[in-house]
C-alpha positions as CSV (number, residue, x, y, z in Angstrom):
1,M,18.0,-36.0,-15.4
2,Q,19.2,-36.7,-18.8
3,T,16.0,-34.6,-19.9
4,L,16.6,-31.7,-17.8
5,G,20.1,-31.8,-19.6
6,I,18.9,-32.0,-23.0
7,A,16.6,-29.4,-22.1
8,A,19.1,-27.0,-20.7
9,I,21.5,-27.0,-24.1
10,L,18.6,-26.3,-25.9
11,A,17.5,-23.3,-24.1
12,L,21.6,-22.0,-24.4
13,L,21.1,-22.2,-27.7
14,F,18.0,-20.5,-28.5
15,T,19.6,-17.1,-26.7
16,A,22.5,-17.2,-27.9
17,H,20.3,-17.4,-31.6
18,V,18.3,-14.2,-30.5
19,L,21.9,-12.4,-29.0
20,G,23.4,-13.2,-32.4
21,R,20.8,-11.1,-34.7
22,P,21.4,-7.8,-36.4
23,Q,20.2,-4.7,-34.7
24,N,17.8,-2.5,-37.0
25,A,20.3,0.0,-38.2
26,D,21.7,-3.4,-40.3
27,R,18.6,-4.8,-41.2
28,T,18.5,-6.6,-44.7
29,Y,14.9,-5.8,-46.6
30,D,14.7,-9.6,-45.9
31,D,13.9,-10.0,-42.9
32,Y,10.8,-7.6,-43.3
33,P,9.2,-7.7,-46.4
34,G,6.2,-5.5,-45.2
35,D,5.5,-2.0,-45.3
36,E,9.1,-0.7,-44.4
37,L,9.6,-1.5,-49.0
38,K,5.9,0.6,-49.6
39,E,5.5,4.0,-51.1
40,Y,2.7,6.3,-50.1
41,D,1.3,9.2,-51.9
42,D,0.2,12.0,-50.8
43,P,-3.4,13.2,-52.0
44,E,-2.8,16.7,-51.4
45,D,0.5,17.6,-52.8
46,P,0.1,17.8,-56.6
47,E,3.6,17.6,-57.1
48,E,3.8,13.5,-55.9
49,Q,0.5,12.9,-58.5
50,D,1.1,10.8,-61.2
51,T,-0.6,13.5,-64.0
52,G,0.5,10.8,-66.9
53,R,2.5,13.7,-68.0
54,G,5.9,12.5,-67.9
55,T,8.8,14.5,-66.4
56,S,8.7,17.7,-68.0
57,S,11.7,18.4,-70.4
58,P,14.1,21.1,-70.1
59,I,13.8,24.3,-71.6
60,P,16.3,24.9,-74.6
61,V,18.6,27.6,-74.2
62,I,20.5,29.6,-77.3
63,Q,24.1,30.0,-76.5
64,S,25.0,31.7,-79.4
65,Q,25.0,35.6,-78.8
66,A,23.4,38.2,-81.7
67,L,25.8,39.6,-84.3
68,N,25.7,43.0,-86.3
69,L,28.2,42.2,-88.8
70,K,29.4,44.5,-91.9
71,A,30.1,42.7,-95.6
72,R,30.3,43.7,-98.9
73,P,28.8,42.1,-102.0
74,G,30.7,38.5,-102.6
75,D,31.8,37.9,-99.2
76,K,30.7,34.8,-97.2
77,V,29.0,35.8,-93.5
78,E,28.0,33.2,-91.1
79,F,25.0,33.4,-88.7
80,P,25.8,30.9,-85.2
81,C,23.0,29.0,-83.4
82,V,24.2,26.9,-81.3
83,I,21.0,25.4,-78.8
84,S,21.1,23.3,-76.1
85,N,18.3,21.1,-74.4
86,G,16.8,21.8,-78.0
87,E,17.6,18.2,-79.6
88,N,13.8,17.1,-80.0
89,D,12.6,20.3,-80.4
90,V,12.1,22.8,-84.5
91,I,14.4,25.0,-84.8
92,Q,13.5,27.8,-88.0
93,W,15.2,30.2,-89.7
94,T,13.8,33.7,-91.2
95,K,14.4,36.5,-92.6
96,G,11.4,39.2,-91.8
97,S,8.7,37.0,-92.8
98,E,10.1,35.7,-95.2
99,P,11.4,31.4,-94.0
100,L,14.4,29.9,-94.9
101,F,14.6,26.8,-93.0
102,F,12.3,24.7,-91.3
103,G,13.5,22.1,-89.3
104,G,15.0,20.3,-92.0
105,T,13.2,21.3,-94.8
106,V,14.4,23.9,-97.0
107,T,11.7,26.8,-97.7
108,T,14.6,29.5,-99.5
109,D,14.6,30.2,-103.2
110,E,18.1,30.5,-102.8
111,P,19.4,27.3,-102.0
112,E,22.8,26.9,-103.4
113,R,23.2,30.6,-101.8
114,I,21.7,30.2,-98.3
115,K,22.7,26.9,-96.2
116,L,22.1,25.6,-92.8
117,T,25.0,23.6,-91.3
118,R,24.7,20.5,-88.4
119,S,24.9,22.8,-85.7
120,N,22.0,25.5,-87.1
121,S,24.2,28.3,-88.4
122,L,23.6,30.1,-91.4
123,V,25.8,30.5,-94.1
124,I,25.2,33.1,-97.0
125,D,27.6,32.8,-99.6
126,P,27.9,35.1,-101.2
127,V,25.4,38.2,-99.9
128,T,23.9,40.5,-101.7
129,E,23.0,44.1,-100.9
130,L,19.6,43.1,-100.7
131,D,20.7,40.5,-97.7
132,T,20.9,43.8,-95.8
133,S,18.4,43.2,-92.7
134,N,18.2,43.3,-89.0
135,Q,16.0,40.7,-89.0
136,W,18.1,37.4,-89.2
137,T,16.1,35.6,-87.0
138,C,16.8,31.6,-85.3
139,S,13.9,30.4,-83.4
140,V,13.3,27.3,-81.3
141,L,9.7,27.0,-81.8
142,V,8.3,26.1,-78.1
143,E,6.1,27.9,-76.1
144,P,6.9,30.6,-75.9
145,P,9.2,30.5,-78.5
146,V,13.0,31.1,-78.2
147,I,14.3,33.4,-80.6
148,L,17.9,35.3,-81.8
149,K,17.9,37.8,-83.9
150,H,21.6,38.6,-86.0
151,S,22.1,42.2,-87.8
152,L,23.9,42.6,-91.5
153,V,24.7,45.0,-93.6
154,V,26.0,44.6,-96.9
155,E,28.1,47.9,-97.7
156,H,28.3,48.6,-101.7
157,G,31.6,48.4,-103.6
158,P,32.2,46.7,-106.6
159,T,34.4,43.5,-106.8
160,D,38.0,43.5,-108.7
161,L,38.6,39.9,-110.2
162,T,41.6,41.1,-111.6
163,N,44.7,38.6,-111.0
164,P,47.5,41.3,-111.2
165,T,50.0,38.2,-111.8
166,A,48.5,37.8,-115.5
167,P,49.9,39.3,-118.4
168,P,48.1,42.4,-119.2
169,D,46.8,40.6,-122.4
170,Q,45.2,37.8,-120.3
171,Q,43.7,40.1,-117.8
172,P,39.9,38.7,-116.9
173,L,37.2,41.3,-117.1
174,K,36.4,43.4,-114.1
175,V,32.9,43.4,-113.2
176,W,31.1,45.8,-111.1
177,P,29.0,45.3,-108.6
178,G,29.3,41.7,-108.5
179,K,28.6,38.6,-110.0
180,K,25.2,38.5,-108.4
181,I,22.7,41.6,-108.2
182,M,19.7,41.9,-106.2
183,V,17.1,44.7,-106.4
184,N,13.7,45.4,-105.9
185,E,11.2,46.3,-108.5
186,S,11.1,49.1,-110.0
187,M,14.7,50.4,-107.9
188,T,17.6,51.7,-111.1
189,V,19.5,49.3,-111.4
190,K,23.8,49.7,-112.9
191,F,26.2,47.1,-113.6
192,G,28.9,46.9,-115.7
193,C,31.6,45.1,-117.2
194,E,35.6,46.3,-118.1
195,S,38.3,44.5,-120.1
196,Q,42.3,45.1,-118.3
197,S,43.7,44.0,-122.3
198,K,45.7,46.6,-123.9
199,T,43.9,45.7,-127.1
200,K,41.1,47.6,-125.2
201,P,37.9,45.4,-127.5
202,E,34.5,46.1,-127.2
203,I,31.9,45.5,-124.7
204,K,28.9,43.6,-125.7
205,W,26.7,42.8,-123.8
206,S,23.2,40.2,-124.3
207,L,20.2,38.8,-122.2
208,K,19.0,35.6,-123.4
209,G,20.4,35.5,-126.1
210,K,19.3,39.1,-127.1
211,T,21.7,42.2,-127.3
212,I,21.0,44.6,-124.4
213,D,19.2,47.3,-127.4
214,E,16.6,44.9,-127.7
215,V,16.1,44.6,-123.7
216,Q,13.1,46.9,-122.9
217,G,13.7,49.0,-120.3
218,T,17.2,49.0,-120.9
219,R,20.0,51.4,-121.6
220,R,23.8,51.3,-122.5
221,E,26.3,54.0,-121.2
222,N,30.3,52.9,-122.4
223,N,30.2,49.2,-121.0
224,Y,28.0,50.1,-118.3
225,V,24.3,49.0,-118.2
226,F,21.2,50.9,-116.4
227,I,17.6,49.7,-116.0
228,E,15.9,52.5,-114.8
229,H,12.7,50.5,-113.5
230,A,13.5,46.8,-112.7
231,T,10.7,44.6,-113.6
232,R,10.8,40.4,-113.6
233,H,11.5,40.5,-117.3
234,H,14.8,41.6,-116.2
235,A,15.7,39.2,-114.5
236,G,18.3,36.9,-115.7
237,V,22.4,36.4,-117.0
238,Y,23.7,39.1,-118.9
239,Q,26.4,37.7,-120.9
240,C,29.5,40.3,-121.5
241,L,31.8,39.8,-124.2
242,A,35.3,41.3,-124.9
243,E,34.9,41.3,-128.5
244,D,38.9,41.7,-129.9
245,R,38.2,39.1,-133.1
246,S,39.9,36.1,-131.8
247,A,39.1,32.7,-131.6
248,S,37.9,32.7,-127.8
249,P,37.2,36.0,-126.5
250,Q,37.4,36.8,-122.8
251,H,33.9,37.2,-121.6
252,E,32.0,37.5,-117.6
253,A,28.4,37.2,-116.6
254,I,26.6,39.2,-114.1
255,E,23.5,37.9,-112.7
256,V,20.2,40.2,-111.9
257,V,17.7,38.8,-109.2
258,V,14.6,41.0,-108.9
259,N,12.2,41.1,-106.0
260,Y,9.1,41.7,-107.3
261,S,5.5,41.0,-105.9
262,P,3.4,38.0,-106.7
263,F,1.4,37.9,-110.3
264,I,-1.0,35.7,-110.8
265,E,-2.0,34.0,-114.1
266,L,-4.6,31.8,-114.2
267,E,-5.5,29.0,-117.3
268,H,-9.2,29.2,-117.4
269,D,-11.4,31.6,-114.6
270,T,-13.8,28.9,-114.5
271,F,-14.1,25.3,-113.9
272,H,-16.7,22.5,-114.5
273,T,-17.9,19.8,-112.5
274,G,-20.2,17.9,-111.0
275,L,-21.9,16.5,-107.6
276,G,-19.8,13.9,-106.7
277,M,-16.8,14.1,-108.3
278,M,-13.3,15.4,-107.4
279,S,-13.0,18.5,-108.6
280,E,-9.7,20.6,-109.8
281,I,-9.3,24.7,-109.2
282,S,-5.7,26.2,-110.2
283,C,-3.9,29.4,-110.4
284,E,-0.3,29.8,-111.3
285,V,2.0,32.2,-109.1
286,D,4.8,34.1,-110.5
287,A,6.4,35.6,-107.7
288,H,9.9,36.8,-106.3
289,P,10.8,35.9,-103.3
290,H,8.2,33.2,-103.0
291,G,4.6,33.5,-102.3
292,H,2.8,32.1,-100.0
293,L,-0.5,31.2,-101.7
294,K,-4.2,31.1,-99.5
295,W,-7.5,30.0,-101.0
296,Y,-10.6,31.6,-99.6
297,K,-14.7,31.3,-100.3
298,N,-16.8,33.8,-99.1
299,G,-14.8,36.1,-97.4
300,N,-13.3,32.7,-95.1
301,I,-10.0,30.7,-95.8
302,V,-10.7,26.9,-97.3
303,S,-11.1,24.1,-94.5
304,K,-8.8,21.7,-95.3
305,V,-11.1,19.3,-94.4
306,G,-12.2,17.0,-97.2
307,T,-9.4,19.4,-99.4
308,T,-5.9,18.7,-101.5
309,H,-4.2,21.9,-101.6
310,K,-1.0,20.9,-103.8
311,H,2.0,23.1,-105.3
312,E,4.8,22.8,-108.1
313,K,6.9,24.2,-110.2
314,T,6.6,24.5,-113.9
315,S,9.0,24.5,-116.9
316,T,9.1,27.9,-116.5
317,G,10.0,28.7,-112.8
318,K,6.3,29.7,-111.5
319,T,4.4,27.4,-108.9
320,L,1.1,26.1,-109.8
321,H,-1.7,25.7,-107.1
322,K,-4.3,23.6,-106.9
323,L,-7.4,23.3,-104.8
324,I,-8.8,19.6,-104.9
325,I,-11.9,19.0,-103.3
326,E,-12.2,15.3,-102.7
327,H,-16.6,14.9,-103.0
328,T,-18.0,18.0,-104.4
329,H,-21.0,18.8,-102.6
330,K,-23.4,21.7,-104.0
331,E,-22.1,23.8,-101.0
332,D,-19.0,23.5,-103.0
333,L,-19.5,25.2,-105.8
334,G,-18.9,28.9,-106.4
335,T,-16.5,31.4,-106.3
336,Y,-12.9,31.5,-105.2
337,T,-10.0,33.8,-104.7
338,C,-6.3,32.8,-104.8
339,R,-4.5,35.2,-102.7
340,A,-0.3,35.2,-103.3
341,T,1.8,37.0,-100.8
342,N,5.4,38.0,-100.1
343,E,7.0,40.9,-98.6
344,L,6.7,42.6,-101.6
345,G,3.4,43.1,-102.5
346,D,-0.2,40.1,-102.9
347,A,-2.2,39.5,-106.2
348,S,-5.8,37.5,-106.1
349,K,-7.6,36.6,-108.8
350,E,-11.1,34.4,-108.5
351,V,-11.9,30.7,-110.1
352,I,-15.3,30.1,-110.5
353,L,-16.4,26.1,-109.7
354,T,-19.5,25.7,-111.5
355,G,-22.2,22.8,-112.3
356,A,-23.7,24.5,-115.4
357,P,-22.3,23.5,-119.1
358,A,-19.0,24.2,-120.2
359,K,-19.0,26.7,-123.4
360,P,-20.2,24.8,-127.0
361,I,-17.8,24.1,-129.3
362,L,-18.5,23.6,-132.5
363,N,-17.8,19.7,-134.0
364,H,-18.4,20.0,-138.0
365,G,-20.1,22.1,-139.9
366,E,-21.0,21.6,-143.9
367,D,-23.3,22.5,-146.7
368,L,-26.5,19.5,-147.7
369,N,-26.9,17.8,-151.3
370,N,-29.6,20.8,-151.3
371,Q,-28.1,24.8,-152.5
372,K,-30.4,26.2,-149.4
373,A,-29.6,23.8,-146.6
374,H,-26.7,23.9,-144.3
375,M,-25.5,21.7,-140.9
376,V,-23.5,22.6,-137.9
377,R,-23.1,20.0,-135.4
378,W,-21.8,21.1,-131.8
379,R,-20.1,19.1,-129.1
380,V,-21.0,20.2,-124.7
381,Q,-19.7,18.6,-122.3
382,S,-21.7,19.0,-118.9
383,F,-21.7,16.3,-115.4
384,S,-25.6,16.5,-115.2
385,P,-27.6,16.1,-118.1
386,I,-28.7,18.9,-120.8
387,T,-32.1,19.8,-120.1
388,E,-32.6,22.5,-122.9
389,Y,-30.3,23.9,-125.8
390,K,-31.0,27.9,-127.3
391,L,-29.3,28.5,-131.2
392,E,-30.0,31.4,-132.6
393,Y,-28.1,32.7,-135.7
394,R,-29.1,35.9,-138.3
395,M,-27.5,36.6,-142.0
396,K,-24.2,38.6,-140.6
397,G,-25.1,42.9,-140.5
398,E,-28.1,42.0,-139.4
399,D,-29.5,43.0,-135.5
400,K,-31.7,40.4,-134.6
401,W,-31.4,37.0,-134.1
402,I,-33.5,34.1,-134.6
403,E,-33.8,31.3,-132.2
404,V,-34.5,27.9,-132.3
405,K,-34.6,24.9,-130.3
406,P,-33.0,21.7,-130.8
407,Q,-33.6,18.4,-129.8
408,V,-32.1,17.2,-126.5
409,K,-30.5,14.2,-127.2
410,D,-28.7,11.8,-124.1
411,G,-25.4,11.7,-124.2
412,Q,-22.1,9.8,-124.5
413,E,-19.8,10.2,-120.8
414,N,-20.1,14.1,-120.4
415,N,-20.3,15.2,-124.2
416,F,-23.4,15.9,-125.5
417,F,-23.9,16.8,-128.9
418,V,-26.3,19.3,-130.7
419,E,-27.2,19.2,-134.8
420,N,-29.5,21.2,-136.5
421,H,-29.9,22.2,-140.6
422,F,-30.7,24.9,-141.3
423,E,-33.0,25.2,-144.5
424,N,-34.4,27.8,-147.1
425,L,-30.8,30.1,-146.8
426,L,-30.8,33.0,-148.5
427,P,-27.4,33.3,-150.3
428,G,-25.0,35.1,-148.5
429,V,-23.0,34.6,-145.2
430,Y,-25.0,33.5,-141.8
431,Q,-23.6,33.8,-138.1
432,V,-24.7,31.2,-135.3
433,R,-24.1,30.6,-131.5
434,L,-25.3,27.9,-129.1
435,L,-26.2,28.2,-125.4
436,A,-26.9,24.8,-123.4
437,R,-28.9,24.7,-119.7
438,N,-28.4,22.1,-117.5
439,D,-30.2,22.4,-113.2
440,F,-27.3,24.5,-112.7
441,G,-28.0,27.4,-114.8
442,W,-26.8,28.3,-118.6
443,S,-23.8,27.6,-120.3
444,P,-21.4,30.0,-121.4
445,Q,-22.1,31.6,-125.0
446,S,-20.4,29.9,-127.8
447,S,-18.2,31.6,-129.9
448,I,-20.2,33.0,-133.1
449,H,-19.9,30.5,-136.5
450,E,-19.5,31.8,-139.3
451,F,-20.9,30.3,-143.0
452,R,-21.2,31.1,-146.1
453,K,-24.1,30.4,-148.5
454,E,-24.3,30.3,-152.0
455,I,-26.9,29.0,-154.9
456,V,-25.7,27.9,-157.9
457,A,-27.6,28.5,-161.3
458,D,-27.8,26.0,-163.2
459,V,-25.0,25.9,-166.4
460,P,-27.0,24.8,-170.1
461,Q,-24.1,22.6,-171.7
462,N,-22.5,23.5,-174.6
463,V,-23.6,21.9,-178.0
464,K,-21.5,21.0,-180.9
465,G,-22.7,22.6,-184.8
466,A,-23.2,19.9,-187.2
467,G,-19.8,20.6,-189.2
468,G,-18.1,20.1,-185.9
469,G,-15.8,22.7,-187.0
470,S,-17.6,25.0,-184.4
471,S,-19.5,25.0,-181.3
472,T,-23.1,27.3,-180.6
473,T,-25.2,27.1,-177.9
474,R,-28.9,27.5,-178.2
475,P,-29.6,30.3,-175.9
476,L,-27.3,32.3,-177.9
477,A,-29.4,31.0,-181.2
478,A,-32.3,32.1,-179.8
479,L,-31.1,35.9,-178.8
480,T,-29.7,36.1,-182.5
481,A,-33.1,35.6,-183.8
482,L,-34.5,38.0,-181.1
483,L,-32.3,40.6,-181.7
484,L,-33.4,40.3,-185.8
485,V,-36.8,40.4,-185.4
486,V,-37.0,43.6,-183.4
487,S,-34.3,45.5,-185.5
488,T,-36.5,44.6,-188.6
489,R,-39.6,46.0,-186.5
490,V,-38.3,49.4,-185.9
491,F,-36.1,50.2,-189.3
492,T,-40.0,49.1,-190.7
493,C,-41.5,51.7,-188.6
494,L,-38.7,54.3,-189.4
């Protein structure tokens, strides 16, 4: 009976436990750790598949509205470009095709006048007449790009700097049309400067230390300066001085900025190199706005693989562009073209990269102890061994050159020296020139070197007479005796 009682008690406890268990709506994950937690990918649903690309970013939006502004020279304007969802995208500002800002990089030539705010707005201070454009563009560089274009019209008008509160004799100068003028090349430019003083001082103009009359292409009428056809040489700060013979006459300045198409200068049109060496060619570009330069070879843009493109400002404000070939191969030799472009035009120049010797340079020349001999010595730079020389000479005024073959000797590093002795020369002026050759061809011809050869006869020495009071020469005595004999014979014949 005791055993049956215990069994009954256990049965009651088990039933109470089952009845007290939570229902399905209140289950916890700990109760069923199986299929309830699994998530199954649907292989037929591409949106549910893991492509490894991550979550797509929202498309950037420009919240600012396009503006159509009007201003006068000297005003300050601001073009807004507020962007949402573009924190990780590159923002670019341009005026037409002229780059101004690329992300945080300044690409404008006028960073003091054209600035970018933290909110990506573009500020122009002061504006000039050449800022007139409907292509002030803010772009978010995504695919496709998001673009906002602003328009600006700068109206022509004078800038009056007169201070009405100052006494008449202390009124500042008035400049027109503004303190900064921007024009394109070939345009006519007019600006002026007037004094408000009752003393009517004389207005004097100067540019870069020269009076305005010394600046070619300018003329003056009263207090105004005219530039008929602006060129890059007319750019600069023009000083206006009100000469009233005082210790500190009033003065003002007007900066003239001239936009002009690129102009290219070459320090060298041929660059010499050797296989396996680092080679460098260059050209210097003068342009405003900034000229964009590209290198071409055989009509194709030079690949950036194995090359380095560098540019640096020179002391004159021009830009020196360099193309550096890290490891020169035979196919790298040839003719290259540097081509610079801006909004006003383009320019190009050809430069040659060659393995041939450089132009020979005269190193030394002198007469030898033998009066009929002369020696010349040349230096030739070559990055490959010299195989042949051709030396030519002639007496000045003659047409035919005489050719000789100097001996080829080993060089010192990349310098080779050739020496030649000219023997049995007649008196006169001689010309000489030299060519050198290696496996890549002949060098440019050297400059013509001239030297004079004079043959000096032996001069007899004077002999003193026995008395010491006078001196005679033996040739003179012999000549005197000969003349006496001849005169005697002639007299006898008569």
